[in-house]
N, CA, C and O atoms as CSV, one atom per row, in Angstrom:
chain,resi,resn,atom,element,x,y,z
A,1,MET,N,N,-5.612,6.841,-4.281
A,1,MET,CA,C,-4.521,7.679,-4.017
A,1,MET,C,C,-3.289,7.345,-4.584
A,1,MET,O,O,-2.869,6.188,-4.606
A,2,ALA,N,N,-2.731,8.238,-5.013
A,2,ALA,CA,C,-1.396,7.985,-5.753
A,2,ALA,C,C,-0.159,8.220,-5.298
A,2,ALA,O,O,0.090,9.424,-5.239
A,3,LEU,N,N,0.911,7.346,-4.874
A,3,LEU,CA,C,2.091,7.658,-4.193
A,3,LEU,C,C,3.135,7.783,-5.244
A,3,LEU,O,O,2.899,7.451,-6.406
A,4,SER,N,N,4.442,8.319,-4.811
A,4,SER,CA,C,5.752,8.483,-5.902
A,4,SER,C,C,6.806,8.464,-5.145
A,4,SER,O,O,6.776,8.749,-3.948
A,5,GLY,N,N,7.971,8.077,-5.866
A,5,GLY,CA,C,9.144,8.567,-5.311
A,5,GLY,C,C,9.797,7.279,-4.277
A,5,GLY,O,O,9.282,6.161,-4.301
A,6,GLU,N,N,10.679,7.517,-3.612
A,6,GLU,CA,C,11.379,6.429,-2.789
A,6,GLU,C,C,10.597,6.368,-1.491
A,6,GLU,O,O,10.379,7.439,-0.924
A,7,LEU,N,N,10.200,5.370,-1.016
A,7,LEU,CA,C,9.205,5.423,0.241
A,7,LEU,C,C,9.881,4.079,1.163
A,7,LEU,O,O,9.956,2.872,0.929
A,8,ASP,N,N,10.284,4.869,2.219
A,8,ASP,CA,C,11.183,4.081,3.165
A,8,ASP,C,C,10.865,4.438,4.508
A,8,ASP,O,O,9.823,5.056,4.724
A,9,ILE,N,N,11.602,4.138,5.399
A,9,ILE,CA,C,11.303,4.158,6.885
A,9,ILE,C,C,10.892,5.708,7.376
A,9,ILE,O,O,10.213,6.002,8.360
A,10,ALA,N,N,11.454,6.538,6.480
A,10,ALA,CA,C,11.023,8.035,6.690
A,10,ALA,C,C,9.772,8.537,6.174
A,10,ALA,O,O,9.410,9.709,6.285
A,11,ALA,N,N,9.054,7.521,5.546
A,11,ALA,CA,C,7.595,8.058,4.920
A,11,ALA,C,C,6.649,7.236,5.838
A,11,ALA,O,O,5.475,7.603,5.902
A,12,THR,N,N,7.056,6.152,6.558
A,12,THR,CA,C,6.048,5.306,7.512
A,12,THR,C,C,5.298,5.925,8.270
A,12,THR,O,O,4.215,5.356,8.406
A,13,ALA,N,N,5.442,7.162,9.012
A,13,ALA,CA,C,4.621,7.696,9.744
A,13,ALA,C,C,3.482,8.678,8.961
A,13,ALA,O,O,2.302,8.812,9.285
A,14,THR,N,N,4.266,9.387,7.720
A,14,THR,CA,C,3.153,10.060,7.054
A,14,THR,C,C,2.063,9.020,6.395
A,14,THR,O,O,0.859,9.261,6.311
A,15,LEU,N,N,2.665,7.902,5.974
A,15,LEU,CA,C,1.707,6.915,5.249
A,15,LEU,C,C,0.603,6.461,6.438
A,15,LEU,O,O,-0.617,6.342,6.327
A,16,THR,N,N,1.330,6.281,7.436
A,16,THR,CA,C,0.212,5.380,8.604
A,16,THR,C,C,-0.975,6.475,8.767
A,16,THR,O,O,-2.165,6.160,8.777
A,17,ARG,N,N,-0.502,7.777,8.890
A,17,ARG,CA,C,-1.512,8.846,9.084
A,17,ARG,C,C,-2.454,8.918,7.896
A,17,ARG,O,O,-3.672,8.847,8.059
A,18,LEU,N,N,-1.904,9.057,6.724
A,18,LEU,CA,C,-2.593,9.179,5.649
A,18,LEU,C,C,-3.760,7.918,5.372
A,18,LEU,O,O,-4.865,8.126,4.872
A,19,PHE,N,N,-3.305,6.722,5.766
A,19,PHE,CA,C,-4.257,5.358,5.507
A,19,PHE,C,C,-5.268,5.587,6.360
A,19,PHE,O,O,-6.461,5.581,6.055
A,20,HIS,N,N,-4.769,5.807,7.528
A,20,HIS,CA,C,-5.605,5.744,8.645
A,20,HIS,C,C,-6.830,6.777,8.332
A,20,HIS,O,O,-7.989,6.368,8.266
A,21,ASP,N,N,-6.445,8.290,8.124
A,21,ASP,CA,C,-7.350,9.214,7.494
A,21,ASP,C,C,-8.289,8.742,6.508
A,21,ASP,O,O,-9.496,8.980,6.487
A,22,GLN,N,N,-7.630,8.059,5.705
A,22,GLN,CA,C,-8.533,7.566,4.438
A,22,GLN,C,C,-9.465,6.406,4.765
A,22,GLN,O,O,-10.595,6.421,4.276
A,23,LEU,N,N,-9.063,5.343,5.598
A,23,LEU,CA,C,-9.837,4.382,6.140
A,23,LEU,C,C,-10.932,4.660,7.188
A,23,LEU,O,O,-11.945,3.965,7.262
A,24,THR,N,N,-10.714,5.573,7.892
A,24,THR,CA,C,-11.649,5.913,8.943
A,24,THR,C,C,-12.770,6.997,8.499
A,24,THR,O,O,-13.655,7.349,9.278
A,25,GLY,N,N,-12.649,7.513,7.122
A,25,GLY,CA,C,-13.439,8.752,6.793
A,25,GLY,C,C,-14.896,7.997,6.547
A,25,GLY,O,O,-15.093,6.870,6.094
A,26,PRO,N,N,-15.891,9.034,7.013
A,26,PRO,CA,C,-17.249,8.645,6.823
A,26,PRO,C,C,-17.529,7.951,5.226
A,26,PRO,O,O,-17.148,8.528,4.208
A,27,GLY,N,N,-18.089,6.929,5.212
A,27,GLY,CA,C,-18.518,6.641,3.674
A,27,GLY,C,C,-17.645,5.921,3.096
A,27,GLY,O,O,-18.044,5.503,2.009
A,28,THR,N,N,-16.292,5.504,3.462
A,28,THR,CA,C,-15.281,4.953,2.784
A,28,THR,C,C,-15.612,3.512,2.831
A,28,THR,O,O,-15.940,2.894,3.844
A,29,ILE,N,N,-15.479,2.976,1.477
A,29,ILE,CA,C,-15.684,1.587,1.210
A,29,ILE,C,C,-14.285,0.876,0.780
A,29,ILE,O,O,-14.001,-0.312,0.926
A,30,ALA,N,N,-13.547,1.822,0.258
A,30,ALA,CA,C,-12.542,1.358,-0.275
A,30,ALA,C,C,-11.252,2.003,-0.468
A,30,ALA,O,O,-11.436,3.002,-1.164
A,31,VAL,N,N,-10.070,1.873,-0.165
A,31,VAL,CA,C,-9.002,2.641,-0.502
A,31,VAL,C,C,-7.873,1.978,-1.534
A,31,VAL,O,O,-7.027,1.143,-1.212
A,32,ARG,N,N,-8.055,2.511,-2.747
A,32,ARG,CA,C,-6.801,2.125,-3.563
A,32,ARG,C,C,-5.669,2.902,-3.732
A,32,ARG,O,O,-5.720,4.121,-3.891
A,33,VAL,N,N,-4.657,2.259,-3.704
A,33,VAL,CA,C,-3.138,3.089,-3.539
A,33,VAL,C,C,-2.444,2.716,-4.863
A,33,VAL,O,O,-2.293,1.551,-5.231
A,34,ASP,N,N,-2.076,3.693,-5.479
A,34,ASP,CA,C,-1.527,3.740,-6.980
A,34,ASP,C,C,-0.005,3.576,-6.789
A,34,ASP,O,O,0.478,4.495,-6.128
A,35,LEU,N,N,0.793,2.723,-7.162
A,35,LEU,CA,C,2.142,2.708,-6.928
A,35,LEU,C,C,2.894,2.836,-8.475
A,35,LEU,O,O,4.044,2.460,-8.705
A,36,THR,N,N,2.137,3.341,-9.287
A,36,THR,CA,C,2.838,3.366,-10.597
A,36,THR,C,C,4.127,4.346,-10.267
A,36,THR,O,O,5.131,3.752,-10.660
A,37,ALA,N,N,4.423,5.423,-9.783
A,37,ALA,CA,C,5.362,6.362,-9.502
A,37,ALA,C,C,6.147,6.058,-8.419
A,37,ALA,O,O,7.033,6.823,-8.038
A,38,VAL,N,N,5.892,4.963,-7.865
A,38,VAL,CA,C,7.108,4.543,-6.768
A,38,VAL,C,C,8.444,3.713,-7.243
A,38,VAL,O,O,8.420,2.617,-7.802
A,39,THR,N,N,9.406,4.336,-6.964
A,39,THR,CA,C,10.598,3.560,-7.566
A,39,THR,C,C,11.522,2.848,-6.461
A,39,THR,O,O,12.642,2.402,-6.709
A,40,PHE,N,N,10.856,2.803,-5.126
A,40,PHE,CA,C,11.691,1.924,-4.172
A,40,PHE,C,C,10.812,2.287,-2.825
A,40,PHE,O,O,10.328,3.297,-2.316
A,41,ILE,N,N,10.894,0.775,-2.524
A,41,ILE,CA,C,9.787,0.472,-1.007
A,41,ILE,C,C,10.666,-0.492,-0.151
A,41,ILE,O,O,11.287,-1.402,-0.700
A,42,ASP,N,N,10.708,-0.317,1.004
A,42,ASP,CA,C,11.446,-1.029,1.762
A,42,ASP,C,C,10.570,-1.703,2.886
A,42,ASP,O,O,9.401,-1.319,2.938
A,43,SER,N,N,10.931,-2.548,3.690
A,43,SER,CA,C,10.173,-3.302,4.710
A,43,SER,C,C,9.366,-2.451,5.801
A,43,SER,O,O,8.372,-2.899,6.372
A,44,THR,N,N,9.806,-1.398,5.992
A,44,THR,CA,C,8.834,-0.797,6.862
A,44,THR,C,C,7.616,-0.240,6.128
A,44,THR,O,O,6.548,-0.154,6.733
A,45,VAL,N,N,7.709,0.092,5.027
A,45,VAL,CA,C,6.546,0.460,4.099
A,45,VAL,C,C,5.583,-0.686,3.823
A,45,VAL,O,O,4.363,-0.546,3.744
A,46,ILE,N,N,6.311,-1.951,3.668
A,46,ILE,CA,C,5.238,-3.093,3.284
A,46,ILE,C,C,4.763,-3.305,4.531
A,46,ILE,O,O,3.596,-3.690,4.471
A,47,SER,N,N,5.240,-3.202,5.824
A,47,SER,CA,C,4.534,-3.375,7.099
A,47,SER,C,C,3.411,-2.368,7.401
A,47,SER,O,O,2.392,-2.679,8.017
A,48,THR,N,N,3.701,-0.998,6.870
A,48,THR,CA,C,2.408,-0.182,7.000
A,48,THR,C,C,1.474,-0.596,5.762
A,48,THR,O,O,0.269,-0.420,5.942
A,49,LEU,N,N,1.774,-0.989,4.845
A,49,LEU,CA,C,0.594,-1.427,3.965
A,49,LEU,C,C,-0.160,-2.508,4.537
A,49,LEU,O,O,-1.363,-2.304,4.696
A,50,ILE,N,N,0.364,-3.735,4.912
A,50,ILE,CA,C,-0.155,-4.654,5.501
A,50,ILE,C,C,-0.984,-4.183,6.687
A,50,ILE,O,O,-2.192,-4.419,6.720
A,51,THR,N,N,-0.447,-3.610,7.533
A,51,THR,CA,C,-1.318,-2.772,8.586
A,51,THR,C,C,-2.450,-1.988,8.197
A,51,THR,O,O,-3.456,-1.947,8.905
A,52,ALA,N,N,-2.349,-1.354,7.101
A,52,ALA,CA,C,-3.763,-0.511,6.693
A,52,ALA,C,C,-4.433,-1.529,6.162
A,52,ALA,O,O,-5.609,-1.513,6.528
A,53,ARG,N,N,-4.131,-2.529,5.351
A,53,ARG,CA,C,-5.048,-3.600,4.859
A,53,ARG,C,C,-5.788,-4.506,6.098
A,53,ARG,O,O,-6.886,-5.052,5.996
A,54,ASN,N,N,-5.006,-4.522,7.156
A,54,ASN,CA,C,-5.719,-5.466,8.504
A,54,ASN,C,C,-6.671,-4.439,8.755
A,54,ASN,O,O,-7.871,-4.694,8.654
A,55,THR,N,N,-6.203,-3.129,9.120
A,55,THR,CA,C,-7.331,-1.987,9.558
A,55,THR,C,C,-8.435,-2.171,8.876
A,55,THR,O,O,-9.516,-2.479,9.377
A,56,ALA,N,N,-8.133,-1.923,7.262
A,56,ALA,CA,C,-9.544,-1.933,6.625
A,56,ALA,C,C,-10.366,-3.035,6.679
A,56,ALA,O,O,-11.588,-2.888,6.654
A,57,ALA,N,N,-9.732,-4.374,6.766
A,57,ALA,CA,C,-10.507,-5.565,6.966
A,57,ALA,C,C,-11.188,-5.663,8.129
A,57,ALA,O,O,-12.152,-6.424,8.216
A,58,ALA,N,N,-10.787,-4.936,9.122
A,58,ALA,CA,C,-11.314,-5.312,10.549
A,58,ALA,C,C,-12.574,-4.458,10.403
A,58,ALA,O,O,-13.672,-4.816,10.828
A,59,GLY,N,N,-12.328,-3.252,9.745
A,59,GLY,CA,C,-13.627,-2.071,9.660
A,59,GLY,C,C,-14.414,-2.351,8.473
A,59,GLY,O,O,-15.147,-1.506,7.959
A,60,GLY,N,N,-14.229,-3.828,7.927
A,60,GLY,CA,C,-15.367,-3.900,6.842
A,60,GLY,C,C,-14.963,-3.087,5.304
A,60,GLY,O,O,-15.752,-3.063,4.360
A,61,ARG,N,N,-13.924,-2.602,5.283
A,61,ARG,CA,C,-13.434,-2.063,4.267
A,61,ARG,C,C,-12.386,-2.790,3.343
A,61,ARG,O,O,-11.853,-3.847,3.680
A,62,GLU,N,N,-12.109,-2.092,2.053
A,62,GLU,CA,C,-11.236,-2.943,1.310
A,62,GLU,C,C,-9.894,-1.813,1.171
A,62,GLU,O,O,-10.036,-0.604,0.983
A,63,PHE,N,N,-8.744,-2.442,1.296
A,63,PHE,CA,C,-7.387,-1.773,0.887
A,63,PHE,C,C,-6.604,-2.576,0.033
A,63,PHE,O,O,-6.280,-3.746,0.234
A,64,THR,N,N,-6.288,-1.784,-1.049
A,64,THR,CA,C,-5.514,-2.790,-2.085
A,64,THR,C,C,-4.510,-1.498,-3.004
A,64,THR,O,O,-4.752,-0.303,-3.174
A,65,ILE,N,N,-3.547,-2.200,-3.381
A,65,ILE,CA,C,-2.593,-1.710,-4.071
A,65,ILE,C,C,-2.695,-1.815,-5.597
A,65,ILE,O,O,-3.048,-2.890,-6.081
A,66,THR,N,N,-2.424,-0.816,-6.351
A,66,THR,CA,C,-2.454,-1.425,-7.872
A,66,THR,C,C,-1.153,-0.486,-8.486
A,66,THR,O,O,-0.599,0.527,-8.060
A,67,HIS,N,N,-0.974,-1.224,-9.540
A,67,HIS,CA,C,0.585,-0.762,-10.427
A,67,HIS,C,C,1.576,-0.919,-9.664
A,67,HIS,O,O,2.413,-0.017,-9.634
A,68,ALA,N,N,1.730,-1.929,-8.961
A,68,ALA,CA,C,3.004,-2.480,-8.238
A,68,ALA,C,C,3.922,-2.904,-9.186
A,68,ALA,O,O,5.066,-3.176,-8.821
A,69,HIS,N,N,3.555,-3.012,-10.486
A,69,HIS,CA,C,4.523,-3.321,-11.427
A,69,HIS,C,C,5.341,-2.073,-12.404
A,69,HIS,O,O,6.236,-2.240,-13.232
A,70,GLY,N,N,4.770,-0.979,-12.032
A,70,GLY,CA,C,5.305,0.310,-12.330
A,70,GLY,C,C,6.755,0.614,-12.572
A,70,GLY,O,O,7.249,1.186,-13.544
A,71,HIS,N,N,7.334,0.134,-11.524
A,71,HIS,CA,C,9.087,-0.004,-11.574
A,71,HIS,C,C,9.278,-1.374,-10.931
A,71,HIS,O,O,8.686,-1.755,-9.921
A,72,GLY,N,N,10.270,-2.145,-11.709
A,72,GLY,CA,C,10.251,-3.555,-11.317
A,72,GLY,C,C,10.531,-3.867,-9.827
A,72,GLY,O,O,9.892,-4.715,-9.205
A,73,HIS,N,N,11.500,-3.145,-9.314
A,73,HIS,CA,C,11.773,-2.893,-8.027
A,73,HIS,C,C,10.801,-3.363,-6.984
A,73,HIS,O,O,10.929,-4.240,-6.130
A,74,VAL,N,N,9.762,-2.538,-7.272
A,74,VAL,CA,C,8.399,-2.686,-6.204
A,74,VAL,C,C,8.030,-3.963,-6.149
A,74,VAL,O,O,8.159,-4.662,-5.145
A,75,GLN,N,N,7.458,-4.407,-7.434
A,75,GLN,CA,C,7.089,-5.749,-7.559
A,75,GLN,C,C,7.618,-6.806,-7.133
A,75,GLN,O,O,6.997,-7.760,-6.666
A,76,ARG,N,N,9.207,-6.690,-7.302
A,76,ARG,CA,C,10.126,-7.823,-7.077
A,76,ARG,C,C,10.126,-7.838,-5.305
A,76,ARG,O,O,10.304,-8.873,-4.662
A,77,VAL,N,N,9.919,-6.657,-4.762
A,77,VAL,CA,C,10.218,-6.699,-3.423
A,77,VAL,C,C,8.900,-7.357,-2.658
A,77,VAL,O,O,8.997,-8.203,-1.769
A,78,LEU,N,N,7.769,-6.869,-3.114
A,78,LEU,CA,C,6.589,-7.248,-2.779
A,78,LEU,C,C,6.276,-8.572,-2.815
A,78,LEU,O,O,5.615,-9.188,-1.978
A,79,ALA,N,N,6.847,-9.052,-3.961
A,79,ALA,CA,C,6.536,-10.669,-4.161
A,79,ALA,C,C,7.608,-11.371,-3.488
A,79,ALA,O,O,7.273,-12.511,-3.168
A,80,VAL,N,N,8.966,-11.004,-3.124
A,80,VAL,CA,C,9.757,-11.650,-2.356
A,80,VAL,C,C,9.390,-11.486,-0.886
A,80,VAL,O,O,9.833,-12.370,-0.153
A,81,ALA,N,N,8.705,-10.577,-0.343
A,81,ALA,CA,C,7.864,-10.628,1.097
A,81,ALA,C,C,6.703,-11.437,1.067
A,81,ALA,O,O,6.087,-11.628,2.116
A,82,GLY,N,N,6.311,-11.956,-0.043
A,82,GLY,CA,C,5.159,-12.477,-0.003
A,82,GLY,C,C,3.823,-11.955,0.127
A,82,GLY,O,O,2.877,-12.618,0.552
A,83,VAL,N,N,3.768,-10.844,-0.218
A,83,VAL,CA,C,2.539,-9.973,-0.039
A,83,VAL,C,C,1.918,-9.372,-1.241
A,83,VAL,O,O,0.873,-8.722,-1.273
A,84,LEU,N,N,2.816,-9.722,-2.369
A,84,LEU,CA,C,2.297,-9.068,-3.678
A,84,LEU,C,C,0.722,-9.693,-3.855
A,84,LEU,O,O,-0.121,-8.802,-3.950
A,85,THR,N,N,0.266,-10.887,-3.906
A,85,THR,CA,C,-0.951,-11.145,-4.378
A,85,THR,C,C,-2.131,-10.561,-3.187
A,85,THR,O,O,-3.251,-10.096,-3.400
A,86,ALA,N,N,-1.462,-10.766,-1.971
A,86,ALA,CA,C,-2.634,-10.141,-0.925
A,86,ALA,C,C,-2.828,-8.807,-0.988
A,86,ALA,O,O,-3.924,-8.365,-0.643
A,87,LEU,N,N,-1.865,-7.983,-1.411
A,87,LEU,CA,C,-2.075,-6.661,-1.352
A,87,LEU,C,C,-2.727,-5.992,-2.979
A,87,LEU,O,O,-3.275,-4.899,-3.127
A,88,THR,N,N,-2.511,-6.820,-3.830
A,88,THR,CA,C,-2.766,-6.120,-5.187
A,88,THR,C,C,-4.004,-6.466,-5.549
A,88,THR,O,O,-4.721,-7.243,-4.919
A,89,THR,N,N,-4.363,-5.758,-6.829
A,89,THR,CA,C,-5.545,-5.917,-7.570
A,89,THR,C,C,-5.235,-6.556,-8.994
A,89,THR,O,O,-5.880,-7.453,-9.537
A,90,ASP,N,N,-3.995,-5.835,-9.531
A,90,ASP,CA,C,-3.442,-6.374,-10.584
A,90,ASP,C,C,-2.578,-7.483,-10.748
A,90,ASP,O,O,-1.729,-7.718,-9.889
A,91,PRO,N,N,-2.740,-8.430,-12.096
A,91,PRO,CA,C,-2.040,-9.621,-11.823
A,91,PRO,C,C,-0.391,-9.437,-12.008
A,91,PRO,O,O,0.325,-10.416,-11.796
A,92,THR,N,N,0.206,-8.143,-12.413
A,92,THR,CA,C,1.382,-8.006,-12.103
A,92,THR,C,C,1.840,-6.967,-11.125
A,92,THR,O,O,3.035,-6.868,-10.845
């Protein structure tokens, strides 16, 4: 799935539902979230991403984000929060 725009506390409830629906769907093995078009991310969304990753792992599924480098802000925030490597599949 691809996300876009500014993601902050206003987006967390929607993202939580979206990730839950994707991760609990029949036959789901992995969920990949493309952040190419995301221009802003805050700590509440990072928490939502970590929760989704943990939910996936508990269910034997994979949850990763890709293209966090699309906008420098997103990559920097994830790196400063210490979760860039844990959440991403791409090296940058």
